[in-house]
N, CA, C and O of each residue as an XYZ file, in Angstrom:
732
protein
N       0.428     -1.779      0.404
C       0.416      0.242     -0.108
C       1.202      1.448      0.017
O       2.327      1.723      0.434
N       0.136      2.129     -0.533
C       1.005      3.150     -0.288
C       0.702      4.087      0.494
O      -0.287      4.115      1.225
N       1.669      5.042      0.369
C       1.492      6.095      1.526
C       0.626      6.795      2.488
O       0.492      6.870      3.709
N      -0.009      7.370      1.209
C      -1.352      8.253      1.087
C      -2.861      6.999      1.137
O      -3.893      7.437      1.644
N      -2.868      5.248      0.500
C      -3.634      4.554      1.041
C      -3.730      4.481      2.227
O      -4.894      4.311      2.587
N      -2.760      4.551      3.291
C      -2.474      3.245      4.233
C      -2.828      5.002      5.309
O      -2.763      4.766      6.515
N      -3.170      6.611      4.967
C      -3.067      8.013      5.566
C      -5.074      7.605      5.611
O      -5.775      7.813      6.601
N      -5.640      6.952      4.122
C      -7.279      7.101      3.980
C      -7.488      5.993      5.233
O      -7.749      5.581      6.364
N      -7.170      5.965      4.095
C      -7.366      4.145      5.733
C      -7.784      4.084      6.895
O      -8.687      3.419      7.402
N      -6.592      5.326      7.577
C      -6.715      5.284      9.212
C      -7.192      6.452      9.766
O      -7.086      6.976     10.875
N      -7.860      6.800      8.509
C      -8.547      8.077      9.053
C      -9.700      7.950      8.807
O     -10.486      8.690      9.398
N     -10.135      7.100      7.979
C     -11.564      7.186      7.272
C     -11.842      5.072      9.606
O     -12.817      4.682     10.248
N     -10.225      4.693      9.644
C     -10.967      3.868     10.955
C     -11.245      5.014     11.897
O     -12.387      5.052     12.356
N     -10.311      6.050     12.301
C     -10.022      7.076     13.503
C     -11.824      7.439     12.849
O     -12.716      6.687     13.239
N     -12.185      8.627     11.864
C     -13.463      8.491     12.146
C     -14.349      8.015     12.212
O     -15.284      8.814     12.235
N     -14.795      6.430     12.294
C     -15.752      5.601     12.440
C     -15.518      5.056     14.420
O     -14.575      5.194     15.200
N     -17.270      4.274     14.595
C     -17.219      4.371     16.202
C     -17.251      2.629     15.913
O     -18.184      1.946     16.334
N     -16.249      2.120     15.241
C     -16.470      0.731     15.149
C     -16.246      0.770     16.611
O     -17.296      0.740     17.254
N     -14.443      0.866     17.766
C     -14.679      0.481     18.521
C     -15.373      0.031     19.520
O     -15.270     -0.999     20.187
N     -16.620      1.554     19.580
C     -17.990      1.373     20.582
C     -18.954      0.513     20.731
O     -19.673      0.246     21.694
N     -18.862     -0.056     19.244
C     -19.878     -1.112     18.619
C     -20.091     -2.637     19.683
O     -19.170     -3.444     19.813
N     -20.880     -2.738     20.078
C     -21.341     -3.929     20.371
C     -20.595     -5.415     19.402
O     -21.133     -5.710     18.335
N     -19.580     -6.096     19.812
C     -19.460     -7.142     18.268
C     -21.409     -8.395     18.362
O     -21.605     -9.213     19.261
N     -21.953     -8.243     17.743
C     -22.052     -9.915     17.724
C     -21.829    -10.367     16.849
O     -21.308    -10.079     15.772
N     -22.723    -12.057     17.835
C     -21.915    -13.356     17.801
C     -23.031    -13.762     16.882
O     -24.218    -13.550     17.133
N     -22.503    -14.462     15.612
C     -23.945    -15.472     15.240
C     -23.917    -16.856     15.949
O     -22.983    -17.474     15.439
N     -24.367    -17.424     16.654
C     -24.458    -19.044     16.357
C     -25.894    -19.574     15.697
O     -26.951    -18.943     15.689
N     -25.690    -20.682     15.237
C     -27.241    -21.196     13.791
C     -27.624    -22.075     15.433
O     -27.204    -22.334     16.561
N     -29.077    -22.285     14.173
C     -29.638    -22.861     15.441
C     -30.120    -23.854     14.868
O     -30.231    -23.983     13.649
N     -30.621    -25.061     16.163
C     -29.888    -26.519     16.490
C     -30.785    -26.882     15.120
O     -30.262    -27.854     14.575
N     -31.788    -26.487     14.497
C     -31.918    -27.113     12.859
C     -30.047    -26.893     11.601
O     -29.649    -27.533     10.628
N     -29.632    -26.045     12.145
C     -28.510    -25.854     11.672
C     -27.499    -26.625     11.755
O     -26.663    -27.179     11.041
N     -27.854    -26.490     13.002
C     -26.675    -27.707     13.536
C     -26.404    -28.865     13.053
O     -25.247    -29.285     13.057
N     -28.154    -30.071     12.207
C     -27.609    -30.856     12.689
C     -27.454    -31.342     11.454
O     -28.153    -30.931     10.528
N     -26.160    -32.632     11.233
C     -25.526    -32.983     10.513
C     -26.902    -33.729      9.398
O     -27.954    -34.339      9.593
N     -25.736    -32.994      7.617
C     -27.023    -33.546      6.995
C     -27.209    -35.435      7.460
O     -26.867    -36.333      6.690
N     -27.555    -35.572      8.259
C     -27.378    -37.126      7.581
C     -28.690    -37.165      9.020
O     -29.783    -37.732      8.990
N     -28.060    -36.331     10.205
C     -29.633    -36.540     11.586
C     -30.426    -35.932     10.008
O     -30.949    -36.878      9.419
N     -30.583    -34.665      9.311
C     -31.717    -33.827      8.251
C     -32.023    -35.213      7.160
O     -32.973    -35.105      6.384
N     -31.479    -36.041      7.150
C     -31.471    -37.063      5.673
C     -32.804    -38.489      6.126
O     -33.683    -39.115      5.534
N     -32.120    -38.407      7.747
C     -33.155    -39.701      8.796
C     -34.161    -38.640      9.051
O     -34.314    -38.355      7.863
N     -34.510    -38.290      9.318
C     -35.345    -37.130     10.245
C     -36.462    -37.356      9.200
O     -37.503    -37.820      9.667
N     -36.424    -37.013      7.322
C     -37.373    -36.975      6.394
C     -37.984    -37.784      5.966
O     -39.128    -37.844      5.516
N     -36.404    -39.155      6.236
C     -37.109    -40.831      5.657
C     -38.168    -41.092      6.606
O     -39.312    -41.544      6.559
N     -37.296    -40.599      7.574
C     -38.797    -41.252      9.120
C     -39.979    -41.361      9.236
O     -40.671    -42.321      9.574
N     -40.460    -39.385      8.672
C     -41.297    -38.518      9.172
C     -42.197    -39.564      7.600
O     -43.172    -40.306      7.723
N     -41.815    -39.404      6.939
C     -41.852    -40.014      5.602
C     -42.394    -41.425      5.919
O     -43.586    -41.126      5.849
N     -42.401    -42.880      6.247
C     -42.178    -43.656      7.006
C     -43.421    -43.573      7.186
O     -44.401    -43.904      6.520
N     -43.116    -42.617      9.124
C     -44.904    -42.674      9.793
C     -46.308    -42.325      8.805
O     -47.500    -42.628      8.752
N     -45.241    -41.426      8.031
C     -47.129    -40.762      7.348
C     -47.916    -41.998      6.306
O     -49.140    -42.084      6.197
N     -47.318    -42.541      5.878
C     -46.936    -43.559      5.110
C     -48.071    -44.604      5.448
O     -49.231    -44.879      5.143
N     -47.011    -45.032      6.285
C     -47.676    -46.529      7.592
C     -49.460    -45.578      8.271
O     -50.504    -46.221      8.161
N     -49.494    -44.544      8.713
C     -50.532    -44.305      8.850
C     -51.418    -44.839      8.369
O     -52.202    -45.610      8.923
N     -51.399    -44.298      6.642
C     -52.749    -44.632      5.366
C     -52.401    -45.592      5.328
O     -53.202    -45.881      4.439
N     -51.997    -46.293      5.446
C     -51.987    -48.391      4.902
C     -52.974    -48.447      5.864
O     -54.198    -48.533      5.769
N     -52.006    -48.366      7.081
C     -53.293    -48.990      8.317
C     -54.263    -48.406      8.271
O     -55.071    -49.294      7.996
N     -54.925    -47.304      8.359
C     -55.651    -46.992      8.546
C     -56.621    -47.693      6.731
O     -57.550    -48.490      6.597
N     -56.233    -47.315      6.235
C     -57.548    -47.323      5.353
C     -57.008    -48.883      4.946
O     -57.971    -49.576      5.271
N     -56.145    -49.639      4.496
C     -56.317    -50.154      3.620
C     -57.392    -51.724      4.738
O     -57.276    -52.762      4.086
N     -57.809    -51.848      5.387
C     -58.323    -52.453      5.773
C     -60.219    -52.068      5.247
O     -61.124    -52.631      4.631
N     -60.039    -51.105      5.787
C     -62.087    -50.565      5.371
C     -62.209    -50.489      3.455
O     -63.159    -50.672      2.693
N     -60.934    -50.175      3.252
C     -61.692    -49.513      1.850
C     -61.647    -51.594      1.063
O     -62.528    -51.882      0.253
N     -60.335    -52.967      1.558
C     -60.847    -53.558      1.405
C     -62.117    -54.692      1.297
O     -62.516    -55.655      0.643
N     -62.563    -53.448      2.936
C     -63.568    -54.529      3.075
C     -64.539    -53.597      1.484
O     -64.560    -53.836      0.277
N     -65.139    -52.624      2.282
C     -66.467    -51.833      1.393
C     -65.848    -52.389     -0.843
O     -66.242    -52.277     -2.004
N     -64.948    -52.830     -0.181
C     -64.663    -52.515     -2.006
C     -65.372    -54.997     -2.685
O     -65.874    -55.665     -3.590
N     -64.834    -55.059     -1.416
C     -64.997    -56.665     -2.148
C     -66.685    -57.090     -1.113
O     -67.308    -58.058     -1.547
N     -67.406    -56.212      0.395
C     -68.463    -56.980      0.261
C     -69.900    -55.508     -0.140
O     -71.112    -55.604      0.050
N     -69.037    -54.191     -0.767
C     -70.402    -53.191     -0.682
C     -70.365    -52.953     -2.415
O     -71.452    -52.861     -2.986
N     -68.945    -52.847     -3.314
C     -69.080    -52.969     -4.454
C     -69.114    -53.498     -5.249
O     -69.543    -52.979     -6.280
N     -68.587    -55.133     -5.234
C     -68.927    -56.109     -5.372
C     -67.883    -56.601     -5.905
O     -68.389    -57.562     -6.484
N     -66.278    -56.670     -6.244
C     -65.320    -56.616     -6.215
C     -65.451    -57.987     -6.241
O     -66.286    -58.745     -5.749
N     -64.115    -58.218     -7.150
C     -64.026    -60.273     -6.703
C     -62.588    -59.614     -5.184
O     -62.252    -58.776     -4.348
N     -62.307    -60.993     -5.945
C     -60.818    -61.036     -4.363
C     -59.066    -60.969     -5.425
O     -57.882    -60.793     -5.137
N     -59.624    -61.150     -6.318
C     -58.919    -60.732     -7.144
C     -58.449    -58.586     -7.469
O     -57.407    -58.000     -7.176
N     -59.738    -58.019     -8.146
C     -59.800    -56.961     -8.355
C     -59.869    -56.338     -7.031
O     -59.992    -55.113     -7.029
N     -59.802    -57.064     -5.684
C     -59.857    -56.058     -4.304
C     -58.100    -56.042     -4.084
O     -57.598    -54.953     -3.806
N     -57.312    -57.100     -4.197
C     -55.955    -56.878     -3.587
C     -55.120    -56.400     -4.496
O     -54.201    -55.814     -3.923
N     -54.918    -56.358     -6.700
C     -55.050    -55.375     -7.450
C     -55.086    -54.090     -6.210
O     -54.033    -53.663     -5.735
N     -56.780    -53.433     -5.674
C     -56.599    -52.603     -5.555
C     -56.141    -51.574     -4.121
O     -55.932    -50.394     -3.841
N     -56.158    -52.669     -3.615
C     -54.798    -52.621     -2.619
C     -53.896    -53.095     -2.596
O     -53.448    -53.259     -1.462
N     -53.351    -53.429     -3.341
C     -51.811    -53.543     -3.476
C     -50.683    -51.488     -4.376
O     -49.573    -50.956     -4.348
N     -52.627    -51.163     -5.193
C     -52.082    -50.631     -6.053
C     -52.526    -48.551     -5.478
O     -52.497    -47.443     -6.012
N     -53.035    -49.425     -3.510
C     -53.090    -48.540     -2.093
C     -52.223    -48.550     -1.369
O     -52.165    -47.856     -0.354
N     -51.245    -49.463     -1.805
C     -50.363    -49.039     -0.744
C     -49.207    -48.085     -1.622
O     -48.245    -47.482     -1.147
N     -49.515    -48.141     -2.640
C     -48.231    -47.561     -3.723
C     -48.909    -46.173     -3.432
O     -48.259    -45.254     -2.932
N     -50.333    -46.042     -3.783
C     -51.015    -44.765     -3.281
C     -50.666    -44.224     -2.559
O     -50.625    -43.011     -2.762
N     -50.336    -44.588     -1.654
C     -49.847    -43.491      0.082
C     -48.505    -43.731      0.209
O     -48.058    -43.422      1.313
N     -47.561    -44.279     -0.737
C     -46.449    -43.949     -0.206
C     -45.997    -42.451     -1.417
O     -44.882    -41.950     -1.566
N     -47.025    -42.145     -1.962
C     -47.498    -40.915     -2.520
C     -47.770    -40.702     -2.451
O     -48.386    -40.496     -3.497
N     -48.398    -39.970     -1.241
C     -49.732    -39.279     -1.123
C     -49.513    -38.959      0.031
O     -49.270    -37.764      0.198
N     -49.508    -39.866      1.263
C     -49.643    -39.562      3.057
C     -48.630    -38.352      2.968
O     -48.897    -37.176      3.214
N     -47.370    -38.891      2.554
C     -46.898    -37.603      3.351
C     -46.651    -36.159      2.294
O     -45.845    -35.366      2.780
N     -47.033    -35.892      1.418
C     -47.349    -34.395      1.393
C     -49.133    -34.570      1.830
O     -48.638    -34.903      2.907
N     -50.615    -34.661      2.023
C     -51.282    -34.667      2.351
C     -50.932    -34.785      4.314
O     -52.023    -34.873      4.878
N     -50.218    -34.795      4.936
C     -49.167    -34.673      6.250
C     -48.437    -33.397      5.757
O     -49.087    -32.470      5.273
N     -47.788    -33.372      5.815
C     -47.965    -32.277      5.541
C     -48.687    -30.950      5.122
O     -48.318    -29.797      5.347
N     -49.723    -31.355      4.509
C     -50.706    -30.048      4.671
C     -51.292    -29.819      5.877
O     -51.466    -28.709      6.380
N     -51.791    -31.546      6.639
C     -52.130    -31.078      7.493
C     -51.749    -30.094      8.629
O     -52.425    -29.377      9.367
N     -50.173    -30.362      8.474
C     -49.449    -29.911      9.179
C     -49.340    -28.494      9.084
O     -49.153    -28.056     10.219
N     -49.384    -27.314      7.988
C     -49.428    -26.243      7.675
C     -51.164    -26.061      7.882
O     -51.560    -25.475      8.890
N     -51.900    -26.458      7.135
C     -53.334    -26.110      7.535
C     -53.728    -26.388      9.052
O     -54.770    -25.821      9.382
N     -53.144    -27.105      9.990
C     -53.426    -26.829     11.826
C     -52.628    -25.374     12.133
O     -52.983    -24.350     12.716
N     -51.701    -25.673     11.635
C     -50.636    -24.242     12.127
C     -51.305    -22.909     11.549
O     -50.586    -22.033     12.028
N     -52.404    -22.201     10.689
C     -52.362    -21.349      9.829
C     -53.708    -21.472     10.131
O     -54.368    -20.449      9.954
N     -54.413    -22.654     10.625
C     -55.683    -21.831     11.233
C     -55.971    -21.604     12.540
O     -57.131    -21.438     12.919
N     -55.079    -21.582     13.233
C     -54.837    -22.804     14.777
C     -55.498    -23.300     15.258
O     -56.416    -23.033     16.033
N     -54.952    -24.419     14.689
C     -56.671    -25.828     15.268
C     -55.298    -26.679     16.384
O     -54.149    -26.935     16.025
N     -55.746    -26.876     17.365
C     -55.395    -27.649     18.640
C     -56.581    -28.793     18.922
O     -57.661    -28.820     18.333
N     -56.209    -29.587     19.795
C     -56.809    -30.293     20.842
C     -58.218    -29.602     21.536
O     -59.239    -30.037     22.069
N     -57.554    -28.049     21.149
C     -59.240    -28.584     22.288
C     -60.288    -27.229     21.369
O     -61.326    -26.726     21.798
N     -59.431    -26.844     19.734
C     -60.569    -26.640     18.730
C     -62.063    -27.513     18.680
O     -62.121    -28.724     18.894
N     -63.322    -26.597     18.335
C     -64.202    -27.852     17.807
C     -63.638    -28.563     16.957
O     -62.753    -28.367     16.123
N     -64.645    -29.962     17.457
C     -64.606    -30.681     15.620
C     -65.003    -30.324     14.728
O     -65.146    -31.136     13.815
N     -65.365    -29.016     14.537
C     -65.113    -29.326     12.626
C     -64.777    -28.629     11.975
O     -64.965    -28.584     10.759
N     -63.822    -27.458     13.075
C     -62.795    -27.350     12.786
C     -60.708    -28.380     12.811
O     -59.519    -28.336     12.493
N     -61.077    -28.622     13.030
C     -60.278    -29.942     12.913
C     -60.911    -31.327     11.903
O     -60.207    -32.147     11.314
N     -62.195    -31.286     11.922
C     -62.264    -32.286     10.190
C     -62.529    -31.086      9.241
O     -62.601    -31.300      8.031
N     -62.645    -30.097      9.632
C     -62.171    -29.114      8.444
C     -60.400    -29.416      7.404
O     -59.952    -29.503      6.261
N     -59.900    -29.476      9.249
C     -57.855    -29.149      8.208
C     -57.220    -31.108      7.865
O     -56.147    -31.616      7.540
N     -59.063    -31.794      8.279
C     -57.944    -33.478      7.508
C     -58.920    -33.347      6.212
O     -58.419    -33.576      5.111
N     -60.582    -32.913      6.316
C     -60.694    -33.462      4.467
C     -60.497    -32.014      3.915
O     -61.219    -32.108      2.922
N     -60.029    -30.790      3.884
C     -59.489    -29.919      3.162
C     -58.070    -30.531      3.079
O     -57.458    -29.516      2.747
N     -57.041    -31.597      3.163
C     -56.008    -31.801      2.785
C     -55.829    -33.571      2.379
O     -54.848    -34.056      1.814
N     -57.118    -34.360      2.864
C     -57.187    -34.898      2.566
C     -57.870    -35.305      1.277
O     -57.335    -36.112      0.517
N     -59.365    -34.608      0.955
C     -60.645    -35.366     -0.143
C     -60.045    -34.687     -1.737
O     -60.607    -35.263     -2.668
N     -58.802    -33.349     -2.315
C     -58.033    -33.690     -3.644
C     -57.425    -34.512     -3.381
O     -57.584    -35.279     -4.330
N     -56.745    -34.980     -2.684
C     -55.787    -35.997     -3.423
C     -56.520    -37.648     -2.975
O     -55.928    -38.687     -3.268
N     -57.845    -37.646     -2.251
C     -58.463    -39.029     -2.452
C     -59.489    -38.969     -3.970
O     -60.045    -39.923     -4.514
N     -59.491    -38.496     -4.108
C     -60.230    -38.737     -5.384
C     -59.142    -39.224     -7.063
O     -59.232    -40.146     -7.874
N     -58.247    -38.083     -6.921
C     -57.032    -37.962     -7.958
C     -56.283    -40.308     -7.489
O     -55.915    -41.262     -8.174
N     -56.448    -40.074     -6.284
C     -55.146    -40.926     -6.130
C     -56.527    -41.921     -6.361
O     -56.345    -42.277     -7.526
N     -57.560    -42.449     -6.001
C     -58.678    -43.451     -5.548
C     -59.152    -43.980     -6.896
O     -59.351    -45.168     -7.150
N     -59.313    -42.929     -7.746
C     -59.516    -43.176     -9.850
C     -58.131    -43.675     -9.756
O     -58.200    -44.351     -8.729
N     -57.167    -43.751    -10.091
C     -56.193    -44.500    -10.271
C     -56.586    -45.643     -9.979
O     -57.193    -46.472    -10.656
N     -56.060    -45.677     -8.482
C     -56.247    -47.638     -8.115
C     -57.338    -48.057     -8.395
O     -57.646    -49.231     -8.188
N     -58.439    -46.865     -9.113
C     -59.346    -48.244     -9.295
C     -59.096    -48.724    -10.269
O     -59.016    -49.931    -10.039
N     -58.859    -48.483    -11.553
C     -58.666    -47.569    -12.810
C     -57.721    -49.157    -13.376
O     -58.071    -50.188    -13.949
N     -56.621    -48.713    -12.925
C     -55.341    -49.393    -12.570
C     -55.953    -50.607    -12.383
O     -55.950    -51.370    -13.349
N     -56.753    -51.152    -10.832
C     -56.872    -52.873    -10.609
C     -57.567    -52.988    -11.526
O     -58.494    -53.595    -10.991
N     -57.972    -52.818    -12.973
C     -58.635    -53.604    -13.760
C     -60.372    -53.042    -13.798
O     -61.077    -53.266    -14.782
N     -60.989    -52.143    -12.317
C     -62.317    -52.610    -12.396
C     -62.925    -51.394    -13.794
O     -62.520    -50.636    -14.675
N     -64.070    -51.900    -13.194
C     -65.082    -51.928    -15.037
C     -65.598    -50.801    -14.053
O     -65.926    -50.832    -12.867
N     -65.546    -49.793    -15.001
C     -67.028    -48.332    -15.337
C     -67.661    -48.451    -13.873
O     -67.565    -47.926    -12.763
N     -68.652    -49.871    -14.814
C     -70.015    -49.428    -14.513
C     -69.446    -49.170    -11.817
O     -69.907    -48.525    -10.875
N     -67.824    -50.622    -12.137
C     -67.626    -50.597    -10.954
C     -67.021    -49.436    -10.354
O     -67.019    -49.145     -9.158
N     -66.718    -49.063    -10.922
C     -65.770    -47.766    -10.896
C     -66.922    -46.933    -10.273
O     -67.009    -46.979     -9.046
N     -67.726    -46.256    -10.887
C     -68.748    -45.800    -10.846
C     -69.648    -46.414     -9.915
O     -70.768    -46.007    -10.225
N     -69.763    -47.493     -8.540
C     -69.987    -47.432     -7.671
C     -69.278    -47.371     -6.665
O     -69.698    -46.940     -5.591
N     -68.042    -47.812     -6.866
C     -67.156    -47.412     -5.448
C     -66.379    -46.362     -5.735
O     -65.474    -46.628     -4.944
N     -65.928    -45.075     -6.413
C     -65.806    -44.359     -6.499
C     -66.695    -43.244     -5.466
O     -66.270    -42.293     -4.810
N     -67.488    -43.550     -5.552
C     -68.479    -41.808     -4.988
C     -68.827    -43.024     -2.959
O     -68.935    -42.895     -1.739
N     -68.829    -43.335     -3.311
C     -69.336    -44.755     -2.093
C     -67.565    -44.876     -0.591
O     -67.494    -44.919      0.637
N     -66.323    -44.883     -1.992
C     -65.472    -44.440     -0.868
C     -64.642    -42.950     -0.871
O     -63.556    -42.482     -0.529
N     -66.235    -42.443     -1.653
C     -65.098    -40.512     -1.014
C     -65.796    -40.575      0.147
O     -65.241    -40.595      1.245
N     -67.464    -40.621     -0.078
C     -68.507    -41.175      0.843
C     -67.631    -41.792      2.169
O     -67.133    -40.961      2.929
N     -67.452    -43.141      2.432
C     -66.567    -43.107      3.584
C     -65.974    -42.343      3.971
O     -65.916    -41.799      5.074
N     -65.045    -42.134      2.337
C     -63.626    -41.388      3.196
C     -63.926    -39.848      4.243
O     -63.054    -39.434      5.008
N     -64.931    -39.340      4.128
C     -65.532    -38.166      4.373
C     -65.417    -38.462      5.572
O     -64.250    -38.804      5.759
N     -65.989    -38.513      6.468
C     -66.322    -39.207      7.263
C     -65.548    -39.467      8.449
O     -65.540    -39.110      9.627
N     -64.632    -40.545      7.362
C     -63.265    -40.730      7.805
C     -61.995    -40.002      8.370
O     -61.138    -40.512      9.092
N     -62.050    -38.260      7.744
C     -60.818    -38.105      7.341
C     -60.635    -37.081      8.835
O     -59.720    -36.304      9.106
N     -61.757    -37.396      9.564
C     -60.947    -36.748     10.865
C     -60.948    -37.295     11.643
O     -60.758    -36.737     12.723
N     -61.225    -39.156     11.587
C     -61.185    -40.003     12.436
C     -59.180    -40.859     12.230
O     -58.351    -41.478     12.896
N     -59.381    -40.274     10.832
C     -57.569    -40.771     10.022
C     -57.089    -39.496     10.672
O     -55.974    -39.839     11.063
N     -57.191    -38.688     10.900
C     -55.842    -37.406     11.186
C     -55.985    -38.164     12.822
O     -54.913    -38.671     13.153
N     -57.184    -38.333     13.952
C     -56.707    -38.603     15.077
C     -55.348    -39.890     14.953
O     -54.391    -40.010     15.717
N     -55.703    -40.789     13.647
C     -54.953    -42.256     13.922
C     -53.352    -41.403     13.987
O     -52.379    -41.446     14.741
N     -53.736    -40.623     12.715
C     -51.953    -40.020     11.929
C     -51.000    -39.640     13.084
O     -49.949    -40.216     13.365
N     -51.702    -38.268     13.883
C     -51.497    -37.959     15.253
C     -50.671    -39.123     16.322
O     -49.586    -39.148     16.903
N     -51.836    -40.022     16.204
C     -51.515    -40.675     17.425
C     -50.424    -41.689     16.939
O     -49.630    -42.311     17.645
N     -50.603    -41.726     15.156
C     -49.660    -42.731     15.253
C     -47.867    -42.782     14.489
O     -47.194    -43.743     14.113
N     -47.573    -41.275     14.506
C     -46.728    -39.862     15.113
C     -46.017    -40.186     16.732
O     -44.856    -40.381     17.093
N     -47.469    -40.127     17.541
C     -46.441    -39.999     18.439
C     -45.703    -41.214     19.122
O     -44.881    -41.198     20.038
N     -46.305    -42.415     18.317
C     -45.541    -43.268     19.356
C     -44.538    -43.344     18.549
O     -43.616    -43.969     19.074
N     -44.248    -42.890     17.231
C     -42.775    -43.366     16.919
C     -41.700    -42.017     17.305
O     -40.472    -42.049     17.223
N     -42.698    -40.641     17.819
C     -41.798    -40.483     18.270
C     -41.475    -39.282     16.922
O     -40.500    -39.413     16.181
N     -42.421    -38.200     16.795
C     -42.636    -37.553     15.935
C     -43.744    -36.672     15.665
O     -44.804    -37.193     15.320
N     -43.661    -35.317     15.774
C     -45.093    -34.096     16.132
C     -46.197    -34.554     15.740
O     -46.019    -35.406     14.869
N     -47.749    -34.299     16.094
C     -48.943    -34.747     15.605
C     -49.166    -32.925     14.785
O     -48.785    -31.754     14.809
N     -49.577    -33.373     14.495
C     -50.541    -32.255     12.772
C     -51.526    -30.778     14.183
O     -51.677    -29.556     14.193
N     -51.850    -31.768     14.958
C     -53.131    -31.006     16.281
C     -52.349    -31.572     17.060
O     -52.125    -32.756     17.314
N     -51.807    -30.279     17.550
C     -50.934    -30.058     19.025
C     -52.930    -29.922     20.137
O     -52.947    -29.748     21.356
C-alpha cells in the first residue's frame, strides 16, 4: 500500500465508531447444527410414519368396502389394495405436510371444536383421495360400472373418516416420536 492509501484508511478508521459498537456473534440454530445425516434420517422417518399411518388405517376399511359393497372379486380387491399401498406411498406424506400447514395456519389445536379439526383433515385429504382412488380402481381393472359405484362410495366413506384418520395419524406419529399436526 502507498502512504496515501494508508493515511486514508487510518482516517476512516479513526472517524468511525467501530470500537464503540458491540460485537455480534452468530450462533447457528439447532436446525442448522444438525448434520446432513440427521436431516435425511428425519425426512425418511417422517415419510415412513405418515405413509404407514395411511396403510394401517385405510387398507382394511377399503378392502371390506370394495369386496362386500362394490362387489369386486378378490383379485380386483388385491390389485386395488396393492395399488393403494403404492398410492399411499406417494400421497400420505404430502397430505401429512398439508395437515401440518393447515392446522398451523388455522390455529387448530386439540381444544378446537370438532368441525375445525375435521376441516383440516378433510381439506388435506379430499383432493388427493379423489384423484388417487380413481387411478387405483382403474389400474386394478375395475370396470367403469364398478368405479362408478366404488368411487362415490369410497369418497362418501372417506369424508367422515378424514377426522378419525387425522387423529390416527397424530397418534401414530406420537408412537414413533414425531410431532402431531393438531397439538
